[in-house]
Structure formats: C-alpha cells, structure tokens
C-alpha positions as CSV (number, residue, x, y, z in Angstrom):
1,M,-1.5,6.1,-2.2
2,V,1.3,3.2,-1.8
3,S,1.2,1.5,1.9
4,G,1.7,-1.5,2.8
5,T,4.8,-3.4,4.4
6,T,5.4,-5.8,1.4
7,L,7.4,-4.7,-2.3
8,T,6.7,-7.2,-4.6
9,Q,8.1,-7.1,-8.5
10,N,4.3,-7.3,-9.7
11,G,3.0,-7.7,-13.3
12,L,4.8,-10.3,-15.3
13,G,5.5,-12.9,-13.0
14,R,9.4,-13.0,-11.9
15,P,11.3,-9.6,-12.6
16,D,13.2,-10.7,-15.1
17,Q,10.7,-12.4,-17.6
18,G,9.8,-10.8,-20.7
19,R,13.5,-9.4,-20.8
20,D,16.0,-10.1,-23.5
21,K,19.2,-11.4,-23.3
22,D,20.5,-7.6,-22.0
23,N,17.8,-7.3,-19.7
24,Y,16.0,-4.7,-22.0
25,F,12.2,-4.6,-22.0
26,P,10.9,-5.3,-25.6
27,P,9.7,-1.8,-26.3
28,T,6.0,-3.5,-27.6
29,A,5.3,-5.0,-24.5
30,F,6.7,-2.4,-22.3
31,F,4.4,-0.4,-24.0
32,R,1.7,-2.5,-23.6
33,E,1.6,-2.8,-19.9
34,V,2.3,1.2,-19.1
35,F,-1.4,2.3,-21.8
36,L,-4.1,-0.9,-19.7
37,H,-2.7,0.8,-16.2
38,E,-3.3,4.4,-17.4
39,V,-6.3,3.4,-19.0
40,R,-8.2,1.5,-16.3
41,P,-8.7,4.9,-13.9
42,P,-10.4,6.5,-16.8
43,L,-12.8,3.3,-17.6
44,S,-12.9,2.6,-13.6
45,V,-14.4,6.7,-13.2
46,A,-17.2,5.8,-16.0
47,R,-18.3,2.7,-14.9
48,Q,-18.7,4.2,-11.0
49,V,-20.7,6.8,-12.3
50,L,-22.9,5.1,-14.0
51,E,-23.3,2.8,-11.9
52,L,-24.3,5.7,-9.3
53,L,-26.8,6.5,-11.7
54,R,-28.1,3.1,-12.2
55,D,-28.7,3.7,-8.8
56,S,-29.9,7.7,-8.5
57,V,-33.6,6.7,-8.7
58,D,-34.0,9.2,-6.1
59,T,-31.7,11.4,-7.3
60,S,-32.1,15.5,-7.5
61,A,-31.8,16.9,-11.1
62,G,-28.6,18.6,-10.1
63,D,-26.9,15.8,-8.4
64,V,-27.9,13.9,-12.2
65,G,-26.5,16.8,-14.2
66,R,-23.1,16.8,-11.2
67,L,-23.0,12.7,-12.4
68,M,-22.9,13.1,-16.2
69,G,-20.5,15.9,-16.1
70,W,-18.0,13.6,-14.3
71,L,-19.0,10.9,-17.2
72,E,-17.6,13.4,-19.8
73,H,-14.7,14.5,-18.3
74,S,-14.0,10.5,-17.9
75,L,-14.4,9.6,-21.6
76,I,-12.6,12.9,-22.6
77,W,-9.4,11.9,-20.5
78,L,-10.3,8.3,-22.1
79,Q,-10.2,9.9,-25.8
80,H,-6.9,12.3,-24.6
81,L,-5.1,8.9,-23.7
82,V,-5.7,6.7,-27.2
83,E,-5.3,10.1,-29.4
84,S,-1.7,10.3,-27.4
85,I,-0.7,6.7,-28.4
86,P,2.3,7.5,-30.3
87,T,3.2,10.2,-27.8
88,W,3.3,7.2,-24.5
89,V,6.0,5.9,-26.6
90,A,7.7,8.5,-27.5
91,L,7.8,9.1,-23.3
92,L,9.0,4.9,-22.7
93,N,11.8,5.5,-25.1
94,G,13.4,8.7,-23.6
95,E,12.3,10.6,-27.0
96,V,9.3,12.6,-26.1
97,I,9.1,16.4,-27.1
98,L,7.1,18.4,-24.8
99,N,4.3,20.4,-25.7
100,R,5.7,23.3,-23.1
101,R,4.4,26.5,-22.4
102,L,3.8,28.6,-18.9
103,I,1.1,27.2,-17.2
104,T,0.3,27.6,-13.7
105,I,-1.8,25.5,-11.2
106,R,-5.1,25.5,-12.5
107,D,-4.0,24.1,-15.2
108,W,-2.2,21.1,-14.4
109,V,-3.0,20.2,-10.4
110,E,-7.4,21.5,-10.6
111,P,-8.3,19.1,-13.4
112,A,-6.7,16.5,-11.9
113,L,-8.3,16.2,-9.0
114,N,-11.8,17.1,-10.6
115,L,-11.3,13.5,-12.8
116,V,-11.0,11.5,-10.0
117,Q,-13.8,12.9,-7.4
118,P,-15.9,9.8,-8.8
119,L,-13.7,7.5,-7.0
120,L,-13.5,9.4,-4.1
121,A,-16.8,9.0,-3.5
122,C,-17.1,5.6,-4.1
123,K,-14.3,4.9,-1.0
124,E,-16.4,7.8,0.6
125,Q,-13.1,9.5,0.4
126,Q,-12.8,13.0,1.1
127,L,-10.4,15.6,-1.0
128,R,-8.1,19.2,1.3
129,Y,-7.3,20.6,-1.5
130,I,-4.4,23.4,-0.5
131,C,-3.1,26.5,-2.2
132,G,-2.5,29.4,-1.4
133,V,-1.1,30.7,-5.1
134,P,-3.1,28.7,-7.9
135,A,-1.5,31.0,-10.3
136,A,1.9,29.6,-9.7
137,P,3.8,29.5,-12.9
138,V,5.9,26.6,-14.8
139,W,6.6,25.9,-17.6
140,G,6.1,22.6,-18.9
141,D,3.5,20.4,-20.5
142,P,0.0,20.6,-19.1
143,R,-1.4,17.1,-19.8
144,W,1.5,15.2,-18.8
145,L,2.1,17.1,-15.9
146,Q,-1.8,16.3,-15.3
147,Q,-1.4,12.5,-16.1
148,A,1.3,12.6,-13.1
149,V,-1.1,14.5,-10.9
150,I,-3.6,11.4,-11.9
151,N,-1.3,8.7,-11.0
152,L,-0.9,10.1,-7.9
153,L,-4.3,10.5,-6.7
154,T,-5.6,7.1,-8.2
155,N,-2.9,5.7,-5.7
156,A,-3.8,7.6,-3.2
157,I,-7.6,6.7,-3.5
158,R,-6.7,2.8,-4.2
159,H,-4.2,2.8,-1.2
160,G,-6.5,5.0,1.4
161,P,-9.0,3.6,3.9
162,R,-12.6,4.0,3.3
163,G,-13.4,7.0,4.4
164,D,-10.1,8.5,4.6
165,T,-9.3,12.3,3.7
166,I,-6.8,12.7,0.8
167,E,-4.2,15.7,1.2
168,V,-3.6,17.6,-1.7
169,V,-1.2,20.8,-0.7
170,V,0.6,23.2,-3.5
171,H,3.8,24.5,-1.9
172,P,4.8,27.2,-4.0
173,G,8.1,29.4,-4.2
174,R,10.5,31.8,-5.8
175,T,12.5,28.4,-7.7
176,K,10.6,25.7,-7.1
177,V,6.8,24.2,-7.5
178,E,6.0,21.2,-5.3
179,V,3.0,19.2,-5.0
180,R,2.0,17.0,-2.1
181,V,-0.4,14.4,-2.1
182,T,-0.8,12.0,1.3
183,D,-2.6,9.2,2.7
184,H,-3.5,8.0,5.8
185,G,-2.8,4.6,5.1
186,P,-0.1,2.0,6.7
187,G,3.3,3.4,5.7
188,I,5.8,2.6,3.7
189,S,9.4,1.8,5.4
190,P,12.3,4.3,3.9
191,R,13.9,0.8,2.3
192,Q,10.8,0.1,0.3
193,A,10.3,3.7,-0.4
194,Q,13.7,3.8,-2.4
195,Q,12.1,1.5,-5.3
196,L,9.0,2.3,-5.9
197,F,9.5,5.0,-8.7
198,R,11.2,2.0,-10.4
199,P,8.9,-0.2,-13.3
200,Y,6.6,-3.3,-12.1
201,V,7.0,-2.2,-8.3
202,T,4.7,-2.2,-5.7
203,S,4.1,-2.8,-2.3
204,Q,0.8,-4.2,-2.5
205,A,-0.3,-6.5,-5.2
206,E,-3.4,-7.7,-4.2
207,S,-4.4,-4.6,-4.8
208,G,-4.4,-4.8,-8.7
209,G,-1.2,-2.1,-9.1
210,K,1.3,-3.1,-11.7
211,G,3.9,-0.7,-10.2
212,L,4.0,2.0,-13.4
213,G,1.8,4.5,-12.2
214,L,4.9,5.9,-9.8
215,Y,7.8,5.4,-12.1
216,I,5.3,7.1,-15.1
217,V,5.6,10.3,-12.8
218,R,9.0,10.0,-12.4
219,R,9.0,9.9,-15.8
220,V,7.3,13.1,-16.2
221,A,9.0,15.2,-13.0
222,E,12.4,14.5,-14.9
223,L,11.9,15.5,-18.2
224,H,10.1,18.5,-16.5
225,G,14.0,19.5,-15.0
226,G,11.8,17.7,-11.4
227,S,11.8,15.3,-9.1
228,V,10.1,13.2,-7.2
229,G,10.4,11.6,-3.3
230,V,8.1,10.1,-0.6
231,S,8.2,10.8,3.3
232,S,5.8,7.9,5.3
233,R,5.3,7.4,9.2
234,P,4.0,4.0,9.3
235,G,0.7,3.6,10.7
236,E,0.2,7.3,10.4
237,A,0.7,8.6,6.7
238,T,2.3,8.1,3.5
239,T,3.4,11.8,1.5
240,F,4.2,11.6,-2.0
241,R,6.0,14.5,-3.8
242,I,6.6,16.2,-7.5
243,V,9.1,19.0,-7.3
244,L,9.0,21.4,-10.9
245,P,10.9,24.7,-11.3
246,A,9.0,27.7,-11.4
247,A,8.6,29.3,-14.5
248,G,12.3,30.7,-15.3
249,Y,14.5,28.6,-13.0
250,E,14.5,25.4,-15.2
251,P,18.2,23.9,-15.6
252,P,19.0,23.7,-19.7
253,T,18.2,19.9,-20.3
254,A,14.5,20.2,-19.2
255,G,12.4,18.2,-21.7
256,V,15.4,17.6,-24.3
257,P,15.1,13.7,-25.2
258,T,18.4,12.1,-24.1
259,A,20.0,9.0,-25.5
260,Q,19.2,7.1,-22.5
261,N,16.5,5.3,-22.3
262,D,14.8,3.5,-19.0
263,R,14.1,0.5,-20.7
264,R,17.6,-0.6,-19.2
265,L,16.5,-1.2,-15.4
C-alpha cells in the first residue's frame, strides 16, 4: 500500500504540466494515464503466471491447473477493462451511470482477492481475510466496487515488504459496510495522508506508481454515496478503507452524475 516518507506529484513531470490555462487536465490525456494505470495489474498477473508456469517443471498437475485458472482470470479482467473504455471516460468526467443492484461482499470483495493471488505469490506475501458476514448487502455496481478493492490490494502488495501479510477486514454494520486493507510498510504521516486521494500524488515514485489508483478508489466510493480514508502507524502499518452505505441507507444522490467533475484540481 502507499508507504514511505515523501509525497511527489508523479506521472506527467511538473504537477501542472499538461493542463490548460484554466487548470484543467485535457480529458484524452488524463484518460490515457488512468487507463494505462488500470491495465498494468492484469497484465502483470498474466506475466507472473507465465513465469511461474515456465519454471514449473516439477509442479503437480493440480498446481498447473491453479496457475492456468489465474491466467484465465487475468485475461478476463483485462477484457472487461478494454470493453469498459466508454464507461471509464464517463467516470472521469463525472457522468457515469452505475449499473447498481443488490450485492453482497461475495460479489465485489472476494473476487478481487482471487485476482491478486499471483501478485501475492511473487512477493511471498500472504493474505489474511476476515469477514464475519459475507452476505452483508450494499446497493452498488459490482464491477466498479471490485475495481476499487483491486486498487487497494495492488497498492498494498506493491508497497508492502516481501513476506508481508496483507490484511483485508470487512466490518458490516446496520447502516454502513467498511472494507479495510492493511500493509505493514514504513507508514505515512497525517499530513501526507491528506493528499493521497488526489490524482498524480504518490508517496513512492520509484515504485512505478502514478498516483492514480487511490484517486479512482475515491471516485468510485463517492459515486456510491460512500467515502475513503487512511490511517497509519509509522513503522508499523498503513490501513486504507472504503466505507459504503448499507443497503437501504444510500443518500438520495448516490450514483447520480454531478455537473462538477474532477478534472479541475
């Protein structure tokens, strides 16, 4: 997850580079950066699985079948991203219409956990998943909510140390459902945490991140009437969370596009 000591405006050189005179990101340029950011995880999964298969001379048939399953899931993930290009543009422009329905944790959190298994394996990391009520309902778009969880997980894997245990804890309540993702890296300061959900802000530019994953998480949560947050104990752990209204407690504007978009920063 996002860890470290220095925040940078990453990705396009200077923080204001590529904006017009009114401080707007050109929509096509911004979309290109976001889409490339989102395509990298499934491609990375596919590459890692192929490397594991290449080195699997002594691997049992069952393990080979598991790796092939991971590869299939990563390609389906990539296919969905490509098919959703118009929807991605709408998301960034604040004009997306969510395909919402009654879903449970099994529909949007657990599939994300399965997709990142190869990335965990390559860093010798483990996943600890705690969810007392997997049937906890929310009214939401499962594809977008799954993508938000994937972004938190890939950040955790990228910035957590080798051998780390990534913790995913679901807290269902009467009025809200909270999903927490924790890594055990160096941590971040409260001042740094305030900026992390803005685009092109990252705490570790050298890690290869562009500072867009958490921005997308924020946009998805807000469109569902929810929120995001982060807490950190420097030197111990960093936890990111998505909080969504439980089914029946959505605000009237949840999922409704607004005239104001997020290109002006």
